[in-house]
N, C-alpha and C positions, 0 to 999 in steps of 0.2 A: 593538581598534579597531573601531568600528562602520563597516560597509560596506554600508548598506542597498541592496537591489536596487530597481529602478524597477517591476519586475513579477515575478510568480511564475507557475509552471505547476503546476496542481493536478491530481492523478490521483485521481479518485473511485473508491473500491473498495467502496462500500456494498453494491451488489447481491451481489458475490461474497463479500466478507468477512462481511457481515451474515447472509446467509441460510444460510451454512455452519454457523452455531452455534445457530440457533434450534431449540428442542427439538421444536416441532411442525412438520409440513409446511406450507410456504408455497405457496399455489396458484400454478401456473405463470403464470396470467394476471396475478396481482399482481406477480410479479417483472418481467414484461414492462412493466406499467404504470409501475413505478418507474423502470426503465431509460429509457423514452421520456420521462418527465417530467424526469429529470435532464438529458437532452440538450437540453431547452428552456431551461435556466437559464444557458447560456453556458459550461458545462463542455465541454472538448474531448477529455478522456480518461476513459473509463469502463470499469472492469473488470467484465465482465458475468456471468462464470460460472467454475466450476471443472470441468475435465475430470479428475477424480480418482477414486479407488476409492470406489464408491458405498456399500460396506459400512462404510468408515471415515467417510465424509462423506455421509450419506444425504440431506442437504439439497440436494445438487446431482445427484440422480439424474435430474433432468429437464433437464440442461444443454443437450442437443440441441434439446429442445422450446422452450426459452427463446430460444436463438439463432435458431432458425427463425422464431419468432413475433414478435420485435420488429422494428419498422420503423426502419431506420438513417437517421440525419439526416446529410446531407452536411457534411463538415468535422469530424465527431466520430470519434475513434478508439475502437473497441470492442475490448477485449482480453480474452483468457482466461488462466486459471492452469492449469498442468499441471506434472507432475514427472517424467514418463518418456516413452518412445517411444510408448506406447499413447495417452497424453494428447495428445501432439503430433499423432498421426494423426487423433484425434477433432477436434482444432482445425482441422487442415488441410482437413477436409471442408467447412469454412465460410470458406475463405481469401478468398472474394469479399466477405465481410461483416466478418470480424475482422481486426484488425491483429496480425500474429504476428511476434514477434522473439524471439531466444534470450536466455537469461540463464544465467550461472554463479551458482548459489545455494548459498552455504556458510553455516555457523554457527560463531560464535566459541566456542560451548559444545558440546563433544562430548556432554555429557549430554542436551542438547536435541535434537541430531541423532538420537540414539537414540530419544527419545520421539516426535519429529515424523515421522521417516522410517524408523525401525528400522534405521539404519545406523551404523557407526562413522565417524569423521571420514575415515579412509583409504578406506573403502568409498564414502563420499559423494564424495570427490575423484575416484575412478575413475568413478563414475556421472556426474558432471558433465563429465568429460573425454569420455566417450562421447556424452553429450547435446549438448555443444558441437559435436563432430565431426559428429553426425547432422544438426544444424541447417545447418551449413555445407555438407554434402553435398547438402542439399535447396535450397541457394541462399538460406537464411535467415540474415541477419546475427545476430551475437551481440554486442550493444553494451553489455550491462549486467552488472556484477558485484555481487551482493548479499550482505550479511552479516547474518544474523539474530542475535538476542540480542547485539547489538553494545554494549550498555551494562550488561548484567547478565542473570542467569538464575535462575529459581526453583529449578533443580536443581543448579546449579554455583556460584551466588553471583556476586560482583562479576566483571566482565569489564574488564580493563585496556586502555588504548589499544594497548599492545604486543601483546596478544592479537588485537586487531582488525587491526593492521598485519600480523601473521603470517598471519592468515586471508586477507587481501587479497593478500598475496604468493603464497600457495598458488593463489588464483584467477588471478593474473596469469601464473603458470607454466603453468597449463592453457591460458590464452589464447595464450601464446607457442607452446606445443606444437601447438595445433590451428589457429592462424592467426586466431583471433578478435580483432577490433579493439574493445577496451573503451573506451567513451567516458563511462561513468557508473558511479560507485560508489553503491550504495544501502545506507544504514546503518539497520537496523531495530531499534527498541526493542520487541521482540516481547512482552516481559512487563512493560513499564512500569517499568524500573529507571532510566531516564534522569532527570537533573536538569539545569538549565541549566549547572552547573559541569561535569558529565560531557559534555554536548554540546560545550562549549568545548574541553575537553581532547582528546576523541576526534577531533572534526572538525579541530582544530588539528594534531594528530599526523598525521592522514591528509594534510592539506594540506602539511605540511612534507615528507612522504615523496613525495607526488605533487602538486606545486603546480599543475599544469595540468588536473587531472582534475575534471570536474563531479561534484557530490555531491548526492544527494537524501536526505531523511529520511522514514522511516516511523515515525510516533509513535503509541504507545498511551497512553490516559488512565487506566491502571490505578490510579494514585495521585494523580490530579488535577493533574498537572504538564504535560500535553501542550501547552497553550497557552503556558505559560512556556517550555517547551523549543522550541517553534516560534519564539517571540520571540528566544531565544538564537540559533537557526539563522539567522533573518532578519538579526540584527545581524552575523553572520559572512558574510553575503552568499549564503547557500544559497537557491536559486531554484526548487527542485522539492520538492513535498511530496505524500505519499499521505495520504488522509483518507477518512472515511466520513460520509455524510449522517446527521444525527441521532446520530452516534456508534455506529452499528450495528456489530456484530461482536465480535471477540475471537478469540484462538487457542484452538481446542478441545484442544490438546495442551500448554497452558501450565501446567496443574496449579493453576488458580486460578478455581474455579467462581464465576460471577457477576461477574467483573471487567469493568470498562468496556471498550469497544472502542477503535477508533482515535480520533485527534483528530477532532472534529466538523468537517465541511467548512464549515458555516455560521459556526462560531466562528473557524476559521482565516481565512475571508474577512473577517469583521468586524475581526479583528486587523490584517490587511493593509491594509484600507481606512482604518482609523483611523491607520495609520502612513504613509499616502500611497502605498501600494504597490498597483499595479493587478493585478486578478485576472481581469477580463473576465466576472465572474459577477454575475448579478442576485440580490442577497442576499435581497430579500423573496420572490422566486420560489423560491429555494432553501429558505428557511424553510418555505414551504408544502409543498415536497416532503418536508422532514423530518417535518412533521406527517402527511403521507400515509404515510411509512414507519412512524411510530408506530402509526397505525391498522392497517396491514397486519400488523405483528408482534403487536399486541394487548396491548402493555405499555409502560410509560413508558421512553423512551430517555434516555440520559445528557445530551443536549444541553440546556443552559439556555436557549439562544437560541430554540429552537422554542416554548418556553413564554413567554419574555419579549418576543420581537419585536425587530426591529432598532432601532438608535438613530435611523436616518434616518426610520423610521416615526413615532417620537415627535417628532423635529425638525419633521416636516411638520405634525403636530397642533399643535405649539406656535407655529408661524409665524403 
């Protein structure tokens, strides 16, 4: 049954997700320029950097310089990514500028856990237990439970809804043990295995098990189905989506060189607007930022919309 929302919340991850995978160094000032431009489009959540091992992710060796350098716009939440206590401490140095909240991040595929984090599933459970406890000790809430590779894995193959449920149950046990209050499940199509049917089955199974839990979708466009998958999510009433301007990004540990990145923010906005779902985003301004992002990285980005333009732009011409 279709249960379209009236509005959605978009979490822009282009700066963090995009610049971590680019082969050449992106100048710090260009990262700052993109972050500040995104904040002018009506987006209220922007993931701006990764505080991670710079040997493994050299594209974010300048994380501190980027956070220091951009001018924050009131009303916009700027968030970092990190995986351990060292990353948290680096983020906390900018607590006056960044929105920091904890997350229990698990993977439905043990094979990908090893590739991405060099841990077994059991080791990752213990690491997340310690990380959740550390956040809570510092007075930082842990409201989110994320599952990567929730729809399939290049190393392990198909992931069933039952495997996702089992992974979420592992996370909820950690939450119960540490006192974390989980308010959101994030299901990530990390390697682009999702299809609309998989979205329906997995989201349906999660909803059946936890009917009152909010769900967000993190969709990759590896096989060109991200917009179709977002459409399926919208029809199920999912109201929060991660995306990247221009389709920047991709997971460097997914084992699929050259794969497209996340669902393009501007294409997600167009989809929502044409369905009568409010995003609060100025689409034409966002398209211009996508074109800026393409100039910054110096190669063609996956987004069709930054090359074609918005429908409203052509409607205005035809009027």
